[in-house]
C-alpha positions in Angstrom: 4.4 9.5 -2.3 4.3 13.0 -3.7 3.1 14.4 -0.4 5.9 12.6 1.4 8.4 13.8 -1.1 7.1 17.4 -0.6 7.5 17.0 3.2 11.0 15.6 3.1 12.2 18.4 0.8 10.6 21.3 2.8 11.5 19.9 6.2 15.2 19.5 5.1 15.3 22.9 3.5 13.8 24.4 6.6 16.8 23.1 8.6 19.3 24.6 6.2 20.0 21.5 4.1 20.1 21.1 0.3 18.1 18.3 -1.2 18.4 16.3 -4.4 16.2 13.6 -5.8 16.9 10.6 -8.1 14.5 9.7 -10.9 13.5 6.0 -11.4 14.4 4.9 -7.9 17.5 2.7 -7.4 18.0 2.3 -11.1 18.2 6.1 -11.5 20.5 6.3 -8.5 22.9 3.8 -10.2 22.8 5.9 -13.4 23.1 9.2 -11.5 19.7 10.6 -12.7 19.9 13.4 -10.1 17.9 16.6 -9.9 17.9 19.4 -7.4 14.9 19.6 -5.3 13.7 23.0 -4.2 10.6 24.2 -2.4 9.2 25.3 -5.8 9.9 21.9 -7.4 7.6 20.2 -5.0 4.9 22.8 -5.1 1.4 21.8 -6.4 2.0 18.0 -6.1 0.3 17.1 -2.9 -2.9 16.2 -4.7 -1.2 14.0 -7.4 -1.0 10.3 -7.2 2.2 8.3 -7.8 5.6 10.1 -7.7 7.0 12.9 -9.8 10.4 11.2 -9.5 8.9 8.1 -11.1 10.1 4.6 -10.2 11.5 1.5 -11.8 12.7 -2.0 -10.8 16.4 -2.4 -10.8 18.0 -5.9 -11.3 21.4 -4.3 -11.0 20.7 -2.9 -7.6 20.0 -6.4 -6.4 23.7 -7.2 -6.8 26.4 -6.1 -4.4 28.2 -4.4 -7.4 25.1 -2.4 -8.1 24.7 -1.3 -4.6 28.3 -0.3 -4.4 27.8 1.8 -7.5 24.8 3.5 -5.9 26.7 4.4 -2.8 29.5 5.8 -5.0 27.0 8.0 -6.8 25.6 9.3 -3.5 29.1 10.1 -2.1 30.4 11.6 -5.3 27.4 14.0 -5.3 28.0 14.9 -1.7 24.8 13.3 -0.4 25.0 12.7 3.3 21.9 10.6 3.7 19.1 9.0 1.8 15.3 8.9 2.4 13.7 5.9 0.7 9.9 5.9 0.2 8.4 2.6 -0.8 7.4 -0.9 0.2 9.1 -4.1 1.2 11.6 -4.2 -1.8 12.6 -0.5 -1.5 13.0 -0.7 2.3 15.1 -3.9 1.9 17.4 -2.0 -0.5 17.7 0.8 2.0 18.6 -1.7 4.8 21.3 -3.2 2.6 22.9 0.2 2.0 22.9 0.8 5.7 24.3 -2.6 6.7 26.8 -3.2 3.9 28.2 0.3 3.5 27.1 2.0 6.8 25.3 4.6 4.6 22.8 6.8 6.5 19.2 5.9 5.4 15.7 6.5 6.6 12.7 4.6 5.3 9.1 5.9 4.8 6.4 3.2 4.3 4.6 3.5 1.0 2.5 0.5 0.0 -1.2 0.2 -0.8 -1.2 -3.3 0.6 -0.5 -1.9 4.2 1.6 -5.0 4.8 4.7 -3.2 6.4 5.3 -3.9 10.0 6.1 -1.0 12.4 3.3 1.2 11.3 -0.5 1.1 11.5 -0.8 2.7 8.0 1.3 2.8 4.9 1.0 5.7 2.5 -1.5 4.8 -0.2 -3.6 2.3 1.7 -6.4 4.6 2.6 -6.7 5.9 -0.9 -6.7 2.3 -2.4 -9.4 1.3 0.1 -11.6 4.3 -0.7 -11.2 3.6 -4.4 -12.3 0.0 -3.9 -15.3 1.0 -1.7 -16.4 3.6 -4.3 -16.3 0.8 -6.9 -18.2 -1.6 -4.6 -20.9 1.0 -4.1 -21.4 1.4 -7.8 -21.5 -2.3 -8.4 -24.0 -2.8 -5.6 -26.4 -0.5 -7.4 -26.3 -2.8 -10.4 -26.4 -5.9 -8.2 -29.5 -4.7 -6.5 -31.3 -3.5 -9.7 -30.6 -6.8 -11.5 -30.8 -9.1 -8.4 -27.4 -10.5 -9.0 -24.4 -11.8 -7.0 -21.2 -9.9 -7.8 -17.7 -11.1 -7.1 -15.2 -8.2 -6.9 -11.5 -8.9 -6.9 -9.2 -6.3 -5.2 -5.4 -6.2 -4.9 -3.6 -8.2 -2.3 -1.4 -11.1 -3.4 0.0 -12.0 0.0 -2.4 -10.3 2.4 -6.0 -9.2 2.5 -5.8 -5.8 4.2 -7.5 -4.0 1.3 -10.1 -6.7 0.9 -11.0 -6.8 4.6 -11.2 -3.0 5.0 -13.1 -2.5 1.7 -15.4 -5.4 2.4 -16.3 -3.9 5.8 -16.9 -0.5 4.4 -18.7 -1.8 1.3 -21.0 -4.1 3.3 -19.9 -7.3 1.6 -21.7 -10.5 2.3 -18.4 -12.5 2.2 -14.7 -11.6 2.2 -12.0 -14.0 1.0 -8.5 -13.4 2.3 -5.2 -15.2 1.6 -4.5 -15.5 5.4 -7.8 -17.1 6.3 -9.1 -20.5 5.2 -12.5 -20.4 3.6 -15.1 -22.7 1.9 -16.9 -21.8 -1.2 -19.5 -24.4 -0.3 -20.2 -22.5 2.9 -20.4 -19.3 1.0 -22.9 -20.7 -1.4 -24.9 -22.1 1.5 -25.0 -18.7 3.1 -26.1 -17.1 -0.2 -28.9 -19.6 -0.6 -30.0 -19.0 3.0 -30.0 -15.3 2.5 -32.0 -15.6 -0.7 -34.6 -17.7 1.2 -35.0 -14.9 3.6 -35.7 -12.5 0.8 -32.2 -11.1 0.0 -32.0 -10.4 -3.7 -28.4 -9.4 -4.3 -25.0 -10.0 -2.7 -21.4 -8.8 -2.9 -18.4 -11.1 -2.5 -15.0 -9.4 -2.0 -11.9 -11.5 -3.0 -8.3 -10.6 -2.5 -6.3 -11.6 -5.6 -4.1 -13.9 -3.5 -7.0 -15.8 -2.1 -8.7 -16.7 -5.4 -9.5 -15.4 -8.9 -12.8 -13.6 -9.1 -13.6 -15.5 -12.3 -13.2 -18.9 -10.7 -15.3 -17.9 -7.6 -17.9 -16.5 -10.0 -18.1 -19.7 -11.9 -18.3 -21.9 -8.8 -21.1 -19.8 -7.2 -23.0 -19.7 -10.5 -22.9 -23.5 -11.0 -23.5 -24.3 -7.3 -26.5 -22.0 -6.7 -27.9 -21.2 -10.1 -27.9 -17.5 -9.2 -27.2 -14.8 -11.8 -23.5 -14.1 -11.0 -21.0 -11.6 -12.4 -17.4 -10.7 -11.5 -15.3 -7.5 -11.6 -11.6 -7.1 -11.3 -10.6 -3.7 -10.1 -6.9 -4.1 -10.9 -4.5 -1.2 -11.0 -7.2 1.4 -10.8 -6.6 1.0 -7.0 -3.1 2.3 -7.4 -3.8 5.7 -9.0 -5.9 8.8 -8.5 -5.8 11.7 -6.2 -4.9 10.7 -2.6 -7.4 11.0 0.2 -6.8 13.7 2.8 -5.9 11.0 5.4 -3.1 9.8 3.1 -1.9 13.3 2.3 -1.6 14.3 6.0 0.0 10.9 6.9 2.6 11.3 4.1 3.4 14.9 5.3 3.9 13.7 8.9 6.0 10.7 7.9 8.1 12.6 5.3 8.9 15.4 7.7 9.8 13.0 10.5 12.1 11.0 8.2 14.0 14.1 7.1 14.3 15.4 10.7 15.5 12.1 12.1 18.0 11.6 9.4 19.4 15.2 9.8 19.5 14.6 13.6 21.8 11.6 13.2 19.5 8.6 13.3 20.2 5.8 10.9 18.8 2.6 9.5 15.2 3.3 10.6 11.7 3.4 9.2 9.3 6.0 10.4 5.6 5.1 11.0 2.5 5.9 13.0 0.9 3.8 15.8 -2.4 5.2 16.9 -2.0 8.9 16.8 1.7 8.9 17.6 4.6 9.0 15.2 7.2 6.3 15.8 10.4 4.9 14.3 11.7 1.3 14.2 15.0 -0.2 13.0 14.6 -1.5 9.4 15.9 -4.8 10.6 12.9 -5.2 12.9 10.4 -3.9 10.2 11.6 -6.3 7.6 11.8 -9.4 9.8 8.3 -9.0 11.2 5.1 -10.0 9.5 2.1 -7.7 9.8 -1.0 -9.6 10.9 -4.7 -9.2 10.1 -6.6 -7.7 13.0 -8.7 -10.7 14.4 -11.3 -8.3 15.8 -12.0 -7.0 12.3 -12.4 -10.6 11.0 -15.0 -11.2 13.7 -16.8 -7.9 12.9 -16.9 -8.9 9.2 -18.5 -12.3 10.0 -21.1 -10.7 12.3 -22.0 -8.0 9.7 -22.4 -10.6 6.9 -25.2 -12.4 8.8 
């Protein structure tokens, strides 16, 4: 998000506009926690995870009264448009400001879950996947040395994008996703068959929305008798220095968001499809469910054999 913020500020300044930021997201907007954003204020942040503006959930913004107050703050401060960087909740708030008050907004997708429609990648996804793969590599060293089965739980309550991508990159023997039915009995049978062929260790990747790693660990251990352990990566996937891919993606999307807003476009979210930058109405983005790529599922099954 910092790289995107940097791009928004510098792209807008480059076109002769002034820029302000609001600390703590919509909650800070309601309370007028405004700060001037200059080229210097966003210097040296491209390699930092998170956001220098910080964020917070806002129950008040979920009410019409709260959103009315937010628009009043924006207009009182002479703000002519708002760029919102975030996931489903943040973008929904932006759409409401646009629809209820005709306030000019532009969204930038920022979600490690990569579950936002209208873009192939959300800011943070590549970094989260690389963090997970790095952890998988380290766990595999232990699994191989001690001849164990390891169950690794990654983030993804409603979807398995991180689990699938990290499982492919980490060479997992099985990947459990919320979107795809699975059988632990089948997985255990596969582990036994692999062991009969001489395989001494295995990695199972579990999206948190598909199952809890501890429960999968216990089932496999009791069903197979194998030495089994589990690891929950948790919020470590959300932090850390962003990958170069995420930095450049954020710069491209942030600059595009600022330029489109300044050029008079409203109620959109910018994104990337293939190598091309795109934009879609927020109404489309938030009413469309992003689907797991079936070709990747097939690839995962073939590679696990």
